[in-house]
C-alpha positions in Angstrom: -3.4 -37.3 215.0 -6.3 -38.0 217.3 -7.1 -41.6 218.2 -10.3 -43.6 218.7 -13.4 -41.4 219.0 -11.4 -38.2 218.7 -11.6 -37.9 214.9 -15.5 -38.1 214.8 -15.5 -35.3 217.5 -13.2 -33.2 215.3 -15.4 -33.7 212.2 -18.5 -32.7 214.2 -16.7 -29.5 215.4 -15.8 -28.7 211.8 -19.4 -28.9 210.8 -20.3 -26.4 213.5 -17.9 -23.7 212.1 -19.4 -22.2 208.9 -17.9 -19.4 206.9 -20.0 -17.0 209.1 -18.3 -18.3 212.2 -14.8 -18.1 210.6 -15.5 -14.4 209.7 -16.7 -13.8 213.3 -13.4 -15.4 214.5 -11.3 -13.1 212.2 -13.3 -10.1 213.6 -12.8 -11.3 217.2 -16.5 -11.7 217.8 -16.6 -15.4 218.8 -17.3 -16.3 222.5 -14.3 -17.3 224.6 -15.4 -21.0 224.5 -16.0 -21.0 220.8 -12.7 -19.2 220.2 -10.8 -21.9 222.2 -12.6 -24.7 220.3 -11.8 -22.9 217.0 -8.0 -22.6 217.9 -7.9 -26.2 218.8 -9.5 -27.3 215.6 -7.0 -25.1 213.7 -4.2 -27.1 215.3 -5.7 -30.5 214.8 -7.3 -30.4 211.3 -5.4 -29.6 208.1 -8.7 -29.5 206.2 -10.1 -26.9 208.6 -6.9 -24.8 208.4 -7.2 -24.8 204.5 -10.8 -23.7 204.8 -9.8 -20.8 207.2 -7.1 -19.8 204.8 -9.5 -19.5 201.9 -12.0 -17.5 203.9 -9.3 -15.3 205.3 -8.1 -14.4 201.8 -11.5 -13.5 200.6 -12.2 -11.5 203.8 -9.0 -9.6 203.6 -9.6 -8.6 200.0 -13.1 -7.5 200.7 -11.9 -5.5 203.8 -9.2 -3.7 201.7 -11.8 -2.8 199.1 -14.2 -1.5 201.7 -11.6 0.6 203.4 -10.3 2.0 200.2 -13.8 2.9 199.0 -14.4 4.6 202.3 -11.9 7.4 201.7 -13.9 10.6 200.7 -11.3 12.1 198.4 -13.8 14.7 197.0 -14.6 16.1 200.4 -10.9 16.2 201.4 -10.0 18.1 198.2 -12.9 20.6 198.7 -11.6 21.5 202.2 -8.0 21.8 201.0 -9.0 24.0 198.0 -11.0 26.3 200.2 -8.1 26.9 202.6 -5.7 27.3 199.6 -8.1 30.0 198.1 -8.4 31.8 201.5 -4.6 32.0 202.0 -4.1 33.1 198.4 -6.6 35.9 198.8 -5.0 37.1 202.0 -1.6 37.1 200.4 -2.8 39.1 197.5 -4.7 41.6 199.7 -1.6 42.0 201.9 0.6 43.2 199.1 -0.1 42.7 195.4 3.2 44.5 194.5 5.5 41.9 196.0 8.2 40.4 193.7 8.0 36.9 192.4 10.4 35.7 195.2 8.1 37.1 197.9 5.1 35.3 196.3 6.8 31.9 196.9 6.8 32.5 200.7 3.0 32.1 201.2 3.1 28.9 199.1 5.9 27.5 201.3 4.0 28.4 204.4 0.8 26.9 203.0 2.5 23.6 202.5 4.3 23.7 205.8 1.4 24.8 208.1 -1.7 23.8 206.2 -1.3 20.9 203.7 1.3 18.9 205.6 -0.4 19.1 209.0 -3.7 18.1 207.4 -2.0 15.0 205.9 -0.2 14.1 209.1 -3.3 14.6 211.3 -5.1 11.8 209.4 -4.5 8.5 211.3 -3.4 5.7 209.1 -5.7 2.7 209.1 -3.8 -0.5 209.3 -4.5 -4.2 208.5 -2.9 -7.1 210.5 -2.5 -10.5 208.9 -1.7 -13.6 211.0 -0.9 -17.1 209.8 -1.9 -20.1 211.9 0.3 -23.2 212.2 0.6 -25.0 208.9 -0.8 -22.1 206.8 1.1 -19.9 204.4 -0.8 -16.6 203.7 -0.2 -14.5 200.6 -1.1 -10.7 200.6 -0.9 -7.9 198.1 0.1 -4.5 199.7 -1.4 -1.1 198.7 1.5 -0.5 196.3 1.2 -3.8 194.5 4.1 -5.5 196.4 3.4 -9.2 197.2 4.1 -10.9 200.6 4.1 -14.6 201.6 3.6 -15.0 205.3 4.8 -18.2 206.9 3.1 -20.1 209.7 2.7 -18.4 213.1 3.8 -15.0 211.6 2.1 -11.6 211.7 2.3 -8.7 209.3 0.9 -5.2 209.9 0.6 -2.6 207.1 -1.4 0.5 206.3 -4.5 0.6 204.1 -2.7 3.2 202.0 1.0 4.2 202.1 1.6 7.9 202.9 4.6 10.1 202.8 8.0 9.3 201.4 8.4 5.8 202.7 6.4 2.5 202.6 6.6 0.9 206.0 5.3 -2.4 207.3 5.9 -4.4 210.5 6.7 -8.1 210.7 7.0 -10.7 213.5 7.9 -14.1 212.2 8.9 -15.1 208.6 7.9 -13.5 205.3 9.0 -13.3 201.7 8.7 -9.9 200.0 8.5 -9.2 196.3 8.6 -5.4 196.4 7.4 -3.2 193.6 10.3 -0.8 192.4 9.8 2.8 193.4 13.0 4.9 193.6 11.2 7.8 195.3 9.6 5.8 198.1 11.7 3.5 200.2 10.2 0.2 201.4 10.9 -0.5 205.1 10.2 -3.7 207.1 10.4 -3.2 210.9 11.1 -6.3 212.9 11.5 -6.8 216.7 14.7 -5.4 218.2 14.7 -2.0 216.5 15.8 -3.5 213.2 14.8 -2.2 209.8 15.3 -3.9 206.4 14.8 -1.4 203.6 15.0 -1.3 199.8 13.5 0.5 196.8 12.4 -2.6 195.0 13.7 -6.2 195.2 12.9 -9.7 196.6 14.1 -10.9 200.0 13.2 -13.2 202.9 13.1 -12.3 206.6 13.1 -14.9 209.3 12.5 -13.0 212.6 10.5 -15.0 215.1 10.5 -13.4 218.5 11.5 -16.6 220.3 14.6 -17.1 218.1 18.1 -16.1 219.2 19.1 -14.9 215.7 17.2 -13.3 212.8 18.1 -14.2 209.2 17.6 -11.8 206.2 18.3 -13.3 202.8 18.5 -11.3 199.6 17.2 -13.1 196.4 17.5 -10.2 194.0 18.6 -6.6 193.9 20.0 -4.8 197.0 18.8 -4.2 200.5 20.0 -2.3 203.6 19.8 -3.6 207.1 19.9 -1.2 210.0 20.1 -2.2 213.7 19.6 0.1 216.7 19.4 3.2 214.5 23.2 3.2 213.9 24.8 0.1 212.5 24.0 -0.4 208.8 24.9 -3.2 206.3 24.2 -3.5 202.6 23.6 -6.9 201.0 24.0 -8.2 197.4 22.0 -10.9 195.8 22.8 -14.4 197.2 23.9 -13.0 200.6 22.4 -13.4 204.1 22.7 -11.3 207.1 22.5 -12.9 210.6 21.4 -10.6 213.3 21.6 -11.1 217.1 19.0 -8.7 218.6 20.3 -9.2 222.1 23.8 -8.0 221.2 23.2 -6.0 218.1 25.8 -8.1 216.2 25.5 -8.3 212.4 27.3 -10.9 210.2 27.0 -11.3 206.4 27.5 -14.7 204.8 26.8 -16.4 201.5 23.4 -18.0 201.4 21.6 -20.8 199.6 18.5 -18.8 198.5 16.6 -21.9 197.5 16.9 -23.4 201.0 16.0 -20.2 202.7 12.9 -19.4 200.5 11.5 -22.8 199.5 9.0 -22.6 202.3 6.8 -20.1 200.4 6.2 -22.9 197.8 5.2 -25.4 200.5 8.6 -27.1 200.8 10.9 -27.7 203.8 14.5 -28.0 202.6 17.4 -29.0 204.8 21.1 -29.2 203.9 23.2 -30.8 206.6 20.9 -29.3 209.2 21.0 -30.4 212.8 18.1 -32.4 214.3 17.5 -29.6 216.8 16.9 -27.1 214.1 14.7 -29.5 212.1 12.5 -30.3 215.1 12.1 -26.6 215.8 10.8 -26.0 212.3 8.5 -29.0 212.4 7.1 -27.8 215.7 6.1 -24.5 214.2 4.8 -26.0 210.9 2.6 -28.6 212.5 1.7 -26.8 215.8 3.1 -29.5 218.1 5.5 -29.6 221.0 8.7 -31.6 220.3 11.2 -32.7 222.9 14.6 -34.2 222.0 16.0 -36.1 224.9 19.8 -36.3 225.0 22.2 -33.6 223.9 23.9 -36.1 221.6 20.9 -36.4 219.3 20.7 -32.7 218.7 24.0 -32.8 216.7 22.7 -35.4 214.1 22.6 -33.8 210.7 20.2 -34.4 207.9 19.8 -33.4 204.2 16.3 -33.7 203.0 13.4 -32.0 201.2 9.8 -32.4 202.4 6.7 -31.3 200.6 3.3 -32.9 201.3 4.5 -35.4 204.0 2.6 -35.6 207.3 4.4 -35.2 210.6 4.4 -38.9 211.1 5.9 -39.5 207.6 8.8 -37.1 208.4 9.5 -38.6 211.7 9.7 -42.1 210.1 12.1 -40.8 207.5 14.3 -39.2 210.3 14.1 -42.5 212.2 15.6 -44.4 209.2 18.6 -42.1 209.0 19.6 -42.0 212.7 19.4 -44.3 215.8 16.3 -42.6 217.2 12.8 -43.5 218.2 9.8 -41.3 218.9 6.4 -41.3 220.6 3.4 -39.0 220.0 1.0 -38.3 222.8 -2.7 -38.7 222.4 -4.8 -35.6 222.3 -7.1 -35.1 225.2 -10.4 -33.3 225.2 -11.1 -31.0 228.2 -14.4 -30.1 229.8 -14.5 -26.8 227.8 -14.4 -28.9 224.6 -10.8 -27.7 223.8 -8.2 -30.3 222.7 -4.7 -30.6 224.1 -1.7 -30.0 221.9 0.2 -33.0 220.6 3.6 -33.7 222.1 6.4 -35.6 220.3 9.3 -37.1 222.3 12.4 -38.2 220.4 14.9 -40.5 222.1 18.0 -42.5 221.2 17.3 -46.2 220.6 20.8 -47.2 221.5 
């Protein structure tokens, strides 16, 4: 946390950013200097992150409604009806004595060369959601499926699903509660040419681009995981697949679904987890840089559940369970009014 006069400076910056400024930030309309100050304030102020989360939710809902209302279905149907009538007239004028089998041919051609090209030619509008450090964002997709987006994650999906498949793209971590639809498969594309698909189920994907391995955990139902357009694996409830994008390797193991998915309820759950893994998750959650000095410390294991604790509270609890000490750097304010990122250094006290 900031020291000395830094907190009053942060409070002043918070007062400067109203709901209008937050919306301008979401639209990419802030000046470069204001955007940097905004990002810094997001990292340093939990209160401001919560305010941004609330405004983002209202903004996303209003954007979805606006875009869905913007579709002129009446005009599209009028154009399609006119072309259908024209082709039907030509077919009848060409030969009204054709058999019933011959009449099906123009209908097939109509679908293949008129209707389908018209549908395919319409570009799909997309929405991209991004969660800042310390923020969990919930979204409802066009088909009613629900998604929880973890900190520093990004989800892209169309305003309206088209065709035979429902496809979204994810970078980071998200929990999906997919509405069942046995005629339209639900696909999640993640970095490394990996696709997780199902017809309706609940599952968690952890696929941050800076991680060596991705984890896909199935809470209910069944899912299929495909890597490099060739290797496929099916999961049953309570199983987890570990993917290595660099090698394409896929391993299936039993999973503790509570540990893997508790984050969507605001919890961090560790079961005999190494300090290196814990600090990595703390770094992402609190938007700080954490250095662990000494390879021996990285192998210390912890079992704990954290809910509303601050970063300092968690570090103190870790300190009581292992021979470690830590320091947190003070934040510095630069000439452009941006604030430096906090750095935590963990050392052995032996």
